[in-house]
C-alpha positions as semicolon CSV with decimal commas, in nm:
position;residue;x (nm);y (nm);z (nm)
1;X;0,930;3,819;2,028
2;X;0,950;3,443;2,103
3;X;0,729;3,299;2,375
4;X;0,867;3,263;2,724
5;X;0,939;2,920;2,873
6;X;1,026;2,765;2,540
7;X;1,247;2,454;2,569
8;X;1,614;2,540;2,540
9;X;1,658;2,313;2,236
10;X;1,381;2,500;2,052
11;X;1,525;2,841;2,143
12;X;1,868;2,742;2,012
13;X;1,723;2,612;1,682
14;X;1,517;2,928;1,629
15;X;1,840;3,131;1,636
16;X;2,000;2,911;1,367
17;X;1,717;2,909;1,112
18;X;1,821;3,022;0,761
19;X;1,618;3,255;0,541
20;X;1,618;3,004;0,252
21;X;1,322;2,805;0,114
22;X;1,285;2,454;0,250
23;X;1,093;2,215;0,474
24;X;1,078;2,212;0,853
25;X;1,004;1,916;1,079
26;X;0,871;1,942;1,436
27;X;0,941;1,653;1,676
28;X;0,834;1,569;2,031
29;X;1,058;1,467;2,321
30;X;1,062;1,103;2,203
31;X;1,181;1,210;1,858
32;X;0,849;1,134;1,686
33;X;0,759;1,356;1,392
34;X;0,463;1,580;1,482
35;X;0,436;1,810;1,181
36;X;0,596;1,877;0,842
37;X;0,568;2,212;0,668
38;X;0,733;2,414;0,392
39;X;0,826;2,780;0,362
40;X;0,980;3,025;0,119
41;X;1,171;3,159;0,422
42;X;1,232;2,903;0,694
43;X;1,335;3,166;0,947
44;X;1,019;3,375;0,912
45;X;0,777;3,083;0,888
46;X;0,904;2,871;1,177
47;X;0,951;3,165;1,414
48;X;0,591;3,274;1,351
49;X;0,469;2,962;1,534
50;X;0,648;3,061;1,855
51;X;0,580;3,437;1,871
52;X;0,425;3,571;2,191
53;X;0,162;3,751;1,983
54;X;0,073;3,445;1,772
55;X;-0,295;3,342;1,775
56;X;-0,331;2,977;1,684
57;X;-0,627;2,745;1,652
58;X;-0,670;2,450;1,889
59;X;-0,479;2,203;1,672
60;X;-0,173;2,425;1,614
61;X;-0,169;2,538;1,978
62;X;-0,148;2,173;2,088
63;X;0,126;2,116;1,832
64;X;0,338;2,411;1,952
65;X;0,312;2,296;2,315
66;X;0,459;1,955;2,225
67;X;0,749;2,066;2,003
68;X;1,088;1,980;2,155
69;X;1,306;1,956;1,845
70;X;1,315;2,137;1,509
71;X;1,486;2,009;1,196
72;X;1,493;2,161;0,849
73;X;1,603;2,081;0,496
74;X;1,708;2,366;0,265
75;X;1,617;2,349;-0,108
76;X;1,664;2,581;-0,405
77;X;1,305;2,683;-0,475
78;X;0,953;2,680;-0,333
79;X;0,844;2,420;-0,591
80;X;1,117;2,185;-0,467
81;X;1,004;2,253;-0,111
82;X;0,647;2,159;-0,204
83;X;0,757;1,827;-0,358
84;X;0,976;1,749;-0,056
85;X;0,692;1,834;0,184
86;X;0,459;1,587;0,008
87;X;0,723;1,312;0,028
88;X;0,795;1,374;0,397
89;X;0,424;1,371;0,488
90;X;0,382;1,044;0,302
91;X;0,686;0,896;0,477
92;X;0,617;1,006;0,837
93;X;0,233;1,046;0,845
94;X;0,260;1,327;1,107
95;X;-0,044;1,346;1,338
96;X;-0,079;1,726;1,314
97;X;-0,075;1,743;0,932
98;X;-0,394;1,719;0,730
99;X;-0,341;1,379;0,566
100;X;-0,508;1,215;0,272
101;X;-0,669;0,886;0,373
102;X;-0,816;0,654;0,113
103;X;-0,951;0,329;0,254
104;X;-1,054;0,199;-0,086
105;X;-0,851;0,075;-0,379
106;X;-1,026;0,194;-0,693
107;X;-0,997;0,018;-1,030
108;X;-0,794;0,157;-1,319
109;X;-0,731;0,051;-1,678
110;X;-0,363;0,039;-1,768
111;X;-0,176;0,013;-2,097
112;X;0,150;-0,156;-2,008
113;X;0,492;-0,045;-2,129
114;X;0,604;-0,344;-2,338
115;X;0,699;-0,425;-2,694
116;X;0,335;-0,524;-2,750
117;X;0,147;-0,350;-2,464
118;X;-0,148;-0,512;-2,294
119;X;-0,468;-0,337;-2,185
120;X;-0,547;-0,459;-1,835
121;X;-0,746;-0,413;-1,515
122;X;-0,546;-0,298;-1,211
123;X;-0,597;-0,148;-0,866
124;X;-0,240;-0,023;-0,821
125;X;-0,083;0,278;-0,991
126;X;0,290;0,220;-1,030
127;X;0,560;0,448;-1,165
128;X;0,661;0,196;-1,430
129;X;0,613;0,401;-1,745
130;X;0,271;0,249;-1,815
131;X;-0,036;0,462;-1,889
132;X;-0,325;0,461;-1,640
133;X;-0,687;0,562;-1,695
134;X;-0,926;0,618;-1,408
135;X;-1,000;0,583;-1,127
136;X;-1,340;0,426;-1,182
137;X;-1,594;0,367;-0,906
138;X;-1,722;0,031;-1,031
139;X;-1,501;-0,270;-1,098
140;X;-1,790;-0,422;-1,293
141;X;-1,803;-0,118;-1,524
142;X;-1,426;-0,141;-1,582
143;X;-1,445;-0,510;-1,674
144;X;-1,741;-0,432;-1,898
145;X;-1,533;-0,162;-2,071
146;X;-1,239;-0,400;-2,114
147;X;-1,468;-0,660;-2,264
148;X;-1,592;-0,399;-2,513
149;X;-1,235;-0,291;-2,598
150;X;-1,133;-0,650;-2,669
151;X;-1,445;-0,693;-2,881
152;X;-1,384;-0,377;-3,084
153;X;-1,004;-0,379;-3,111
154;X;-0,761;-0,668;-3,178
155;X;-0,570;-0,646;-2,849
156;X;-0,408;-0,932;-2,652
157;X;-0,711;-1,104;-2,494
158;X;-0,516;-1,379;-2,316
159;X;-0,339;-1,118;-2,102
160;X;0,003;-1,281;-2,138
161;X;0,317;-1,071;-2,163
162;X;0,507;-1,127;-2,488
163;X;0,839;-0,982;-2,597
164;X;0,757;-1,022;-2,965
165;X;0,963;-1,339;-3,002
166;X;0,778;-1,616;-3,188
167;X;0,760;-1,908;-2,947
168;X;0,434;-2,082;-3,034
169;X;0,162;-2,123;-3,295
170;X;-0,118;-1,864;-3,308
171;X;-0,416;-1,947;-3,086
172;X;-0,789;-1,935;-3,160
173;X;-0,812;-1,562;-3,083
174;X;-0,588;-1,492;-3,385
175;X;-0,802;-1,702;-3,619
176;X;-1,115;-1,526;-3,492
177;X;-0,958;-1,189;-3,575
178;X;-0,952;-1,078;-3,210
179;X;-0,571;-1,075;-3,177
180;X;-0,284;-0,985;-3,410
181;X;-0,076;-1,279;-3,285
182;X;0,238;-1,118;-3,136
183;X;0,321;-1,443;-2,954
184;X;0,358;-1,617;-3,290
185;X;0,556;-1,333;-3,448
186;X;0,266;-1,237;-3,677
187;X;0,188;-0,890;-3,540
188;X;0,314;-0,571;-3,698
189;X;0,428;-0,330;-3,430
190;X;0,320;-0,019;-3,622
191;X;-0,024;-0,165;-3,687
192;X;-0,062;-0,260;-3,320
193;X;0,046;0,093;-3,221
194;X;-0,239;0,235;-3,432
195;X;-0,483;0,009;-3,247
196;X;-0,353;0,130;-2,910
197;X;-0,381;0,492;-3,022
198;X;-0,754;0,437;-3,080
199;X;-0,788;0,265;-2,741
200;X;-0,628;0,567;-2,571
201;X;-0,865;0,804;-2,746
202;X;-1,159;0,591;-2,634
203;X;-1,043;0,587;-2,272
204;X;-0,989;0,965;-2,283
205;X;-1,353;1,015;-2,379
206;X;-1,288;1,093;-2,748
207;X;-1,510;0,824;-2,896
208;X;-1,653;1,054;-3,163
209;X;-1,325;1,069;-3,353
210;X;-1,298;0,688;-3,342
211;X;-1,650;0,651;-3,477
212;X;-1,572;0,895;-3,761
213;X;-1,260;0,695;-3,853
214;X;-1,452;0,366;-3,844
215;X;-1,734;0,508;-4,061
216;X;-1,478;0,625;-4,314
217;X;-1,308;0,284;-4,318
218;X;-1,646;0,107;-4,340
219;X;-1,746;0,313;-4,646
220;X;-1,409;0,237;-4,810
221;X;-1,448;-0,138;-4,741
222;X;-1,800;-0,136;-4,887
223;X;-1,671;0,041;-5,199
224;X;-1,411;-0,232;-5,239
225;X;-1,690;-0,490;-5,200
226;X;-1,527;-0,620;-4,881
227;X;-1,863;-0,656;-4,709
228;X;-1,734;-0,885;-4,432
229;X;-1,487;-0,617;-4,317
230;X;-1,755;-0,347;-4,349
231;X;-1,998;-0,551;-4,138
232;X;-1,735;-0,597;-3,868
233;X;-1,676;-0,220;-3,856
234;X;-2,050;-0,159;-3,840
235;X;-2,069;-0,379;-3,527
236;X;-1,778;-0,189;-3,374
237;X;-1,950;0,145;-3,439
238;X;-2,273;0,022;-3,279
239;X;-2,086;-0,101;-2,967
240;X;-1,907;0,233;-2,920
241;X;-2,223;0,438;-2,980
242;X;-2,401;0,233;-2,711
243;X;-2,134;0,337;-2,461
244;X;-2,152;0,700;-2,576
245;X;-2,525;0,710;-2,506
246;X;-2,462;0,602;-2,144
247;X;-2,208;0,878;-2,077
248;X;-2,325;1,208;-1,931
249;X;-2,218;1,522;-2,118
250;X;-2,151;1,792;-1,859
251;X;-1,984;2,070;-2,058
252;X;-2,017;2,181;-2,415
253;X;-1,647;2,206;-2,493
254;X;-1,417;1,904;-2,510
255;X;-1,191;1,974;-2,214
256;X;-1,025;1,764;-1,943
257;X;-1,112;1,879;-1,591
258;X;-1,089;1,762;-1,232
259;X;-1,362;1,914;-1,016
260;X;-1,296;1,921;-0,640
261;X;-1,538;1,994;-0,357
262;X;-1,505;1,974;0,023
263;X;-1,753;1,935;0,310
264;X;-1,673;1,928;0,683
265;X;-1,828;1,806;1,005
266;X;-1,703;1,744;1,359
267;X;-1,519;1,428;1,248
268;X;-1,320;1,585;0,966
269;X;-1,341;1,662;0,596
270;X;-1,456;1,471;0,290
271;X;-1,335;1,549;-0,061
272;X;-1,534;1,469;-0,373
273;X;-1,367;1,457;-0,713
274;X;-1,537;1,448;-1,052
275;X;-1,328;1,338;-1,350
276;X;-1,437;1,505;-1,673
277;X;-1,260;1,403;-1,993
278;X;-1,353;1,544;-2,330
279;X;-1,652;1,717;-2,170
280;X;-1,796;1,390;-2,034
281;X;-1,813;1,265;-1,677
282;X;-1,614;0,942;-1,675
283;X;-1,583;0,884;-1,300
284;X;-1,591;1,014;-0,946
285;X;-1,412;0,938;-0,621
286;X;-1,442;1,022;-0,251
287;X;-1,160;1,083;-0,004
288;X;-1,146;1,141;0,370
289;X;-0,884;1,368;0,530
290;X;-0,737;1,274;0,867
291;X;-0,640;1,550;1,110
292;X;-0,874;1,798;0,945
293;X;-1,142;1,840;1,214
294;X;-0,992;2,174;1,327
295;X;-0,856;2,275;0,985
296;X;-1,021;2,540;0,769
297;X;-1,166;2,430;0,432
298;X;-0,890;2,625;0,254
299;X;-0,618;2,425;0,433
300;X;-0,800;2,095;0,377
301;X;-0,832;2,157;0,001
302;X;-0,474;2,280;-0,032
303;X;-0,325;1,976;0,146
304;X;-0,546;1,742;-0,056
305;X;-0,439;1,891;-0,389
306;X;-0,070;1,863;-0,301
307;X;-0,087;1,506;-0,171
308;X;-0,324;1,375;-0,439
309;X;-0,140;1,509;-0,743
310;X;0,198;1,400;-0,606
311;X;0,099;1,043;-0,709
312;X;-0,186;1,098;-0,956
313;X;-0,145;0,908;-1,286
314;X;-0,236;1,219;-1,485
315;X;-0,285;1,594;-1,443
316;X;-0,575;1,746;-1,642
317;X;-0,580;2,076;-1,826
318;X;-0,808;2,239;-1,567
319;X;-0,858;2,190;-1,193
320;X;-1,163;2,354;-1,036
321;X;-1,154;2,427;-0,662
322;X;-1,436;2,525;-0,424
323;X;-1,230;2,777;-0,222
324;X;-0,921;2,990;-0,272
325;X;-0,597;2,835;-0,144
326;X;-0,297;3,026;-0,013
327;X;-0,042;2,852;-0,236
328;X;-0,240;2,851;-0,561
329;X;0,036;3,003;-0,774
330;X;0,309;2,771;-0,652
331;X;0,081;2,466;-0,678
332;X;-0,010;2,567;-1,033
333;X;0,358;2,604;-1,126
334;X;0,433;2,262;-0,978
335;X;0,145;2,097;-1,167
336;X;0,260;2,255;-1,494
337;X;0,603;2,109;-1,426
338;X;0,450;1,765;-1,364
339;X;0,228;1,772;-1,672
340;X;0,480;1,931;-1,905
341;X;0,219;2,171;-2,041
342;X;-0,023;2,440;-1,923
343;X;-0,243;2,367;-1,619
344;X;-0,499;2,609;-1,477
345;X;-0,609;2,600;-1,111
346;X;-0,930;2,799;-1,088
347;X;-1,192;2,892;-0,826
348;X;-1,510;2,959;-1,032
349;X;-1,773;3,191;-0,885
350;X;-2,047;3,180;-1,151
351;X;-2,139;3,000;-1,469
352;X;-2,100;2,641;-1,587
353;X;-1,782;2,572;-1,390
354;X;-1,936;2,691;-1,063
355;X;-2,229;2,455;-1,131
356;X;-1,986;2,164;-1,159
357;X;-1,830;2,251;-0,822
358;X;-2,177;2,272;-0,665
359;X;-2,265;1,932;-0,809
360;X;-1,945;1,786;-0,662
361;X;-2,026;1,946;-0,324
362;X;-2,371;1,784;-0,321
363;X;-2,207;1,446;-0,384
364;X;-1,948;1,519;-0,113
365;X;-2,221;1,582;0,147
366;X;-2,380;1,247;0,067
367;X;-2,041;1,075;0,080
368;X;-1,956;1,229;0,420
369;X;-2,296;1,131;0,563
370;X;-2,247;0,773;0,440
371;X;-1,893;0,765;0,575
372;X;-2,002;0,895;0,917
373;X;-2,277;0,634;0,939
374;X;-2,040;0,356;0,837
375;X;-1,778;0,476;1,085
376;X;-2,030;0,480;1,369
377;X;-2,127;0,121;1,292
378;X;-1,763;0,012;1,281
379;X;-1,685;0,187;1,609
380;X;-1,988;0,032;1,780
381;X;-1,894;-0,314;1,650
382;X;-1,530;-0,276;1,755
383;X;-1,630;-0,153;2,102
384;X;-1,861;-0,450;2,148
385;X;-1,593;-0,694;2,019
386;X;-1,321;-0,557;2,249
387;X;-1,555;-0,550;2,548
388;X;-1,656;-0,909;2,483
389;X;-1,292;-1,019;2,461
390;X;-1,208;-0,835;2,783
391;X;-1,489;-1,009;2,973
392;X;-1,451;-1,360;2,830
393;X;-1,070;-1,370;2,842
394;X;-1,033;-1,192;3,177
395;X;-0,823;-0,904;3,042
396;X;-0,749;-0,603;3,263
397;X;-0,842;-0,353;2,989
398;X;-1,017;-0,367;2,649
399;X;-0,766;-0,495;2,388
400;X;-0,731;-0,180;2,178
401;X;-0,422;-0,321;2,006
402;X;-0,418;-0,691;1,920
403;X;-0,130;-0,867;1,743
404;X;-0,172;-1,198;1,558
405;X;0,109;-1,440;1,471
406;X;0,137;-1,731;1,231
407;X;0,409;-1,952;1,080
408;X;0,425;-2,068;0,718
409;X;0,656;-2,335;0,570
410;X;0,651;-2,660;0,373
411;X;0,818;-2,937;0,573
412;X;1,056;-2,682;0,718
413;X;1,161;-2,524;0,387
414;X;1,144;-2,145;0,337
415;X;1,003;-2,092;0,689
416;X;0,864;-1,747;0,773
417;X;0,653;-1,584;1,042
418;X;0,403;-1,301;1,029
419;X;0,278;-1,036;1,270
420;X;-0,044;-0,854;1,186
421;X;-0,214;-0,587;1,396
422;X;-0,559;-0,446;1,465
423;X;-0,604;-0,117;1,646
424;X;-0,954;-0,029;1,769
425;X;-1,088;-0,323;1,569
426;X;-0,940;-0,205;1,237
427;X;-0,642;-0,351;1,054
428;X;-0,325;-0,139;1,093
429;X;-0,122;-0,247;0,791
430;X;0,158;-0,001;0,861
431;X;0,227;-0,202;1,178
432;X;0,253;-0,541;1,001
433;X;0,591;-0,716;1,030
434;X;0,734;-1,034;0,879
435;X;1,015;-1,260;0,995
436;X;1,241;-1,494;0,803
437;X;1,315;-1,787;1,036
438;X;1,688;-1,787;1,111
439;X;1,773;-2,054;1,363
440;X;1,568;-2,349;1,241
441;X;1,576;-2,295;0,863
442;X;1,515;-2,658;0,763
443;X;1,356;-2,817;1,071
444;X;0,977;-2,865;1,051
445;X;0,917;-2,751;1,410
446;X;0,635;-2,498;1,431
447;X;0,676;-2,465;1,809
448;X;1,043;-2,366;1,782
449;X;0,964;-2,127;1,497
450;X;0,684;-1,961;1,693
451;X;0,916;-1,930;1,993
452;X;1,179;-1,763;1,773
453;X;0,936;-1,514;1,617
454;X;0,792;-1,407;1,955
455;X;1,140;-1,386;2,109
456;X;1,265;-1,160;1,832
457;X;0,954;-0,941;1,839
458;X;0,947;-0,894;2,219
459;X;1,326;-0,863;2,245
460;X;1,309;-0,582;1,989
461;X;1,057;-0,403;2,213
462;X;1,284;-0,445;2,517
463;X;1,582;-0,315;2,317
464;X;1,387;-0,004;2,210
465;X;1,363;-0,086;1,839
466;X;1,144;0,186;1,678
467;X;0,970;-0,069;1,456
468;X;0,846;-0,259;1,762
469;X;0,799;0,024;2,012
470;X;0,432;-0,051;2,086
471;X;0,336;-0,336;2,317
472;X;-0,005;-0,494;2,244
473;X;-0,294;-0,537;2,485
474;X;-0,336;-0,893;2,358
475;X;-0,134;-1,139;2,148
476;X;-0,323;-1,403;1,952
477;X;-0,137;-1,714;1,831
478;X;-0,269;-1,908;1,535
479;X;-0,271;-2,259;1,681
480;X;-0,349;-2,464;1,986
481;X;-0,178;-2,531;2,319
482;X;0,161;-2,623;2,168
483;X;0,207;-2,300;1,971
484;X;0,067;-2,094;2,261
485;X;0,304;-2,261;2,508
486;X;0,602;-2,175;2,283
487;X;0,492;-1,813;2,271
488;X;0,440;-1,800;2,648
489;X;0,790;-1,938;2,699
490;X;0,936;-1,657;2,484
491;X;0,739;-1,398;2,680
492;X;0,837;-1,536;3,022
493;X;1,205;-1,554;2,930
494;X;1,197;-1,178;2,870
495;X;1,008;-1,102;3,190
496;X;0,705;-0,947;3,015
497;X;0,337;-0,988;3,104
498;X;0,152;-0,939;2,776
499;X;-0,176;-1,138;2,773
500;X;-0,170;-1,423;2,517
501;X;-0,431;-1,659;2,377
502;X;-0,436;-1,926;2,108
503;X;-0,710;-1,970;1,850
504;X;-0,748;-2,325;1,719
505;X;-0,917;-2,378;1,384
506;X;-1,098;-2,686;1,509
507;X;-1,425;-2,577;1,675
508;X;-1,282;-2,219;1,692
509;X;-1,179;-2,266;2,055
510;X;-0,985;-1,993;2,233
511;X;-0,716;-2,125;2,469
512;X;-0,651;-1,896;2,764
513;X;-0,348;-1,972;2,986
514;X;-0,412;-1,979;3,359
515;X;-0,131;-1,819;3,551
516;X;0,022;-2,077;3,787
517;X;-0,023;-2,025;4,161
518;X;0,117;-2,174;4,479
519;X;0,372;-2,449;4,425
520;X;0,372;-2,402;4,047
521;X;0,457;-2,034;4,089
522;X;0,748;-2,129;4,313
523;X;0,868;-2,373;4,046
524;X;0,866;-2,092;3,788
525;X;1,056;-1,859;4,019
526;X;1,321;-2,124;4,074
527;X;1,346;-2,179;3,698
528;X;1,381;-1,803;3,634
529;X;1,648;-1,774;3,900
530;X;1,845;-2,047;3,725
531;X;1,798;-1,874;3,391
532;X;1,907;-1,546;3,551
533;X;2,234;-1,696;3,662
534;X;2,308;-1,857;3,327
535;X;2,168;-1,629;3,063
536;X;2,051;-1,294;3,193
537;X;2,230;-0,973;3,101
538;X;2,283;-0,673;3,320
539;X;1,933;-0,549;3,237
540;X;1,775;-0,864;3,378
541;X;1,654;-0,972;3,036
542;X;1,759;-1,299;2,877
543;X;2,022;-1,227;2,613
544;X;1,901;-1,378;2,285
545;X;1,984;-1,285;1,928
546;X;1,726;-1,031;1,811
547;X;1,642;-0,886;1,469
548;X;1,933;-0,642;1,479
549;X;2,203;-0,905;1,554
550;X;2,384;-1,150;1,334
551;X;2,247;-1,503;1,324
552;X;2,476;-1,747;1,510
553;X;2,702;-1,975;1,310
554;X;2,598;-2,283;1,510
555;X;2,229;-2,247;1,593
556;X;2,213;-2,574;1,788
557;X;2,460;-2,440;2,046
558;X;2,379;-2,066;2,034
559;X;1,999;-2,081;2,024
560;X;1,822;-2,377;2,180
561;X;1,458;-2,456;2,220
562;X;1,286;-2,719;2,427
563;X;0,912;-2,763;2,439
564;X;0,778;-2,596;2,755
565;X;0,687;-2,827;3,037
566;X;0,306;-2,853;3,047
567;X;0,305;-2,815;3,426
568;X;0,389;-2,444;3,402
569;X;0,051;-2,343;3,266
570;X;-0,293;-2,490;3,253
571;X;-0,547;-2,374;2,996
572;X;-0,914;-2,305;2,992
573;X;-1,116;-2,327;2,674
574;X;-1,341;-2,037;2,581
575;X;-1,606;-2,104;2,319
576;X;-1,780;-1,794;2,186
577;X;-2,072;-1,800;1,941
578;X;-1,950;-1,808;1,582
579;X;-2,126;-1,481;1,502
580;X;-2,008;-1,298;1,814
581;X;-1,805;-0,980;1,747
582;X;-1,520;-1,091;1,977
583;X;-1,463;-1,421;1,797
584;X;-1,510;-1,260;1,456
585;X;-1,235;-1,008;1,540
586;X;-0,993;-1,287;1,638
587;X;-1,084;-1,498;1,333
588;X;-1,032;-1,201;1,105
589;X;-0,692;-1,141;1,265
590;X;-0,596;-1,509;1,237
591;X;-0,695;-1,530;0,870
592;X;-0,501;-1,212;0,794
593;X;-0,192;-1,347;0,976
594;X;-0,219;-1,666;0,771
595;X;-0,255;-1,472;0,444
596;X;0,038;-1,243;0,524
597;X;0,264;-1,534;0,625
598;X;0,167;-1,745;0,323
599;X;0,229;-1,457;0,081
600;X;0,577;-1,401;0,224
601;X;0,651;-1,776;0,226
602;X;0,563;-1,803;-0,143
603;X;0,783;-1,506;-0,223
604;X;1,080;-1,656;-0,034
605;X;1,020;-2,000;-0,183
606;X;0,987;-1,873;-0,541
607;X;1,298;-1,660;-0,508
608;X;1,487;-1,955;-0,369
609;X;1,367;-2,190;-0,645
610;X;1,451;-1,935;-0,915
611;X;1,794;-1,867;-0,772
612;X;1,877;-2,236;-0,732
613;X;1,781;-2,307;-1,095
614;X;2,021;-2,040;-1,218
615;X;2,297;-2,160;-0,986
616;X;2,287;-2,500;-1,155
617;X;2,395;-2,346;-1,488
618;X;2,775;-2,361;-1,534
619;X;2,920;-2,011;-1,565
620;X;2,636;-1,831;-1,383
621;X;2,765;-1,710;-1,050
622;X;2,605;-1,489;-0,783
623;X;2,667;-1,163;-0,973
624;X;2,531;-1,286;-1,306
625;X;2,234;-1,444;-1,130
626;X;2,158;-1,111;-0,957
627;X;2,188;-0,912;-1,282
628;X;1,966;-1,155;-1,473
629;X;1,691;-1,147;-1,210
630;X;1,716;-0,768;-1,183
631;X;1,685;-0,728;-1,562
632;X;1,402;-0,974;-1,629
633;X;1,226;-0,971;-1,291
634;X;1,185;-1,346;-1,245
635;X;1,287;-1,688;-1,370
636;X;0,984;-1,689;-1,600
637;X;1,093;-1,354;-1,746
638;X;1,439;-1,496;-1,826
639;X;1,276;-1,804;-1,979
640;X;1,070;-1,587;-2,216
641;X;1,365;-1,370;-2,320
642;X;1,560;-1,433;-2,642
643;X;1,928;-1,525;-2,643
644;X;2,011;-1,177;-2,776
645;X;1,824;-1,009;-2,489
646;X;2,000;-1,230;-2,233
647;X;2,339;-1,160;-2,396
648;X;2,272;-0,786;-2,360
649;X;2,280;-0,818;-1,980
650;X;2,613;-0,693;-1,837
651;X;2,881;-0,967;-1,789
652;X;2,686;-1,211;-2,012
653;X;2,830;-1,353;-2,336
654;X;2,641;-1,478;-2,638
655;X;2,757;-1,836;-2,579
656;X;2,653;-1,829;-2,213
657;X;2,321;-1,663;-2,304
658;X;2,239;-1,948;-2,541
659;X;2,335;-2,197;-2,269
660;X;2,105;-2,023;-2,017
661;X;1,813;-2,015;-2,257
662;X;1,863;-2,379;-2,357
663;X;1,880;-2,491;-1,995
664;X;1,570;-2,297;-1,886
665;X;1,366;-2,418;-2,183
666;X;1,432;-2,775;-2,072
667;X;1,333;-2,716;-1,708
C-alpha cells in the first residue's frame, strides 16, 4: 500500500508504471534529477520505494521525501537497462546515487589507430579505436617504459603521425636502426605490424615469449655469422629481463585479473584496484565514491563496477570482488558482451584469490587514510581562505562560490571570454562556461568585451537559464579598475547586487568597489530611472540580447557600450600577503580563467585560420570545407594527406584534390 500524503504527481505516475525493464528517474520540485535507477520490472521496483511498510536507510528516506516527479525509459532487457543507467548517472550526476569520483588523471600507454601506429603517452582514454594499456600510477615509470620500448623496438620515436606517404628523406633515427622510416616510404607495413605485436605482448605482461623469440633469432643470426645483429638482440634481451626482474609475480598461472577492494569511513568509501596481467602486478589505482557514506559496501562495490567498466579501456578475464553484489549475474553478462569473450566475476573466500583481495583491502585502507588527511587539510585551507576574503573584502558571508572572468583576443581578433568557478575552495570544472564575443568581434576593447560577457552571464541567470542558475557569492575580474567598472556596469543594469572585485597582476592588488552614498547614490537612482524609461522590460530588468537570442544585425545601434563614469564608484586597494590563503585562492582562480580563455581563443583562432585558408581555394565552398575538416581533423591533416585521399572525400574530384594539395603545400 502506497504511503499517505504522497504528492499527487507521484501518485498518478505510480499508477502508470509499466512492468517492463528500464530505468527510472526521480526529480525534485525544481526538476533537478535526484536519483537514477534500473529495474527488471519498473512497476515493482519504483512502487517499493513508496510503500507504507518500506524500511529505508537515512539516505533513501531523504530521497523519497524529496521526490516530486518520476520519469522512466523502457528498454528490451536488463542488460540494456544497466548500460542506460550508467549513461544517465554520468550525464546527470544525481546527488543520491553512489558516484565514482576520480580526482586524478592517471597515465596510459596507447597504440594509435593509424596506417603506421605510434606508441605514445596519454592521460585520456578516448573511444577512437586505439588500444590503451594501464592505468599506471607513476608517469615517470610510463616514460621509462616508453624509452625502453623505443630502445628495443624500431617504433616511431619522433612521435609524428604519418599516413605512409613518402614526403621527406629518412631522418637520423632510421640510419641508427631505431625507426623503419614510414615517413620516407621505406617501412613495410607487415614488418611494422610484427613489431607492434611484440609491443602489445610486452605491455600485457608476456615478456617471456618475447625473450624466447629474441633468443631464437639471436642464435639464428649468430649461426649466419651476423654478429652485429646478434649483439643488438642480446642487448634487447638484457633490457627486457631487467624489467622482468622488477615486476612482482603474484599468481602462478598467467591470467589477467582485476582485484577490487573497498573500505568505508564516515566520509564515504574508497576503492582499491590491482591490475594483474599475465600473473604479474602491473599497476594499481585508488578511487573515491561520492554519496556512499550511508551506502552498504555491497552497493558501493556494485555501483563502482558498473560505472568503472562502462568506460574502461579493457575488461580482464577475471574480476575479483570483496563482497557479493545483488546484480552479479547481470553485470557478468554485460561484461561478457563488452569483452566479446568469457568474463568471470567472483567473490573468493579462501586461497590465493582471497589473499589478493586482502592485499588490495590493506592498500585501500592506507589510501582512504591518506585521502581523509588530504581532504582535512584542503578543507581547513579553504575555510581560512574564504574567511580571510570575507574579512578583508567586507563580504556579508564567506564566498563559498567564486566566479572568475577573463577576456582573450589578439588586437580584437577571435575574441572570447571565460568563466571559471571554485566552490568551497576547489575548482568546479562542470560549472565552467565560455563565451564567443558577439557584438564587438573586431574591436580591441577589453572593457566592452568584459561588459558583454558579464551582461550575458547575469542576464541568463535572470532569465532562468539552467546553465547559469547559480549566483556566486563573489565575482573576480581579471584586471584593474577599467575591467571592474565594466563588470559593475553590467551588474547594475540588471539590478543585481553580487559582490565584485578586480585582481590586477601588478603588485597583486585587489580592487574593491565602494558603494556610492549620499549625492552619488541619488545620481545613480536618477540614471536608473532614465534607463528604466528607455530600456527596461516589464520585469524591471534591462532588455539586452542574452546567450539564447540572436545577435543583432547592427551591433552599433542594438548594443552600445560606454565606459562607466568614474564618479559612480570609488575603489579601495586591498593588499594581502603573497602567501596568504585568500590571495592564493584568487590568484589560482585568475590563472585558471586566463588558461581557459586562452585555450578557447586559440581554438577559435586556429579554426578561423584553417577555414579561411580553404576558402581561398577556387572550387572549395562551405560544404566541401566542412567535409574536408571533418575527414582530416585539421588543416595540417589535409596538408599531410595524399591527393587520392583528398579525392575520396565526398563531393571532391581528383582535379580539385590536386589543386587543394598543391595550394596547401605552398602555404
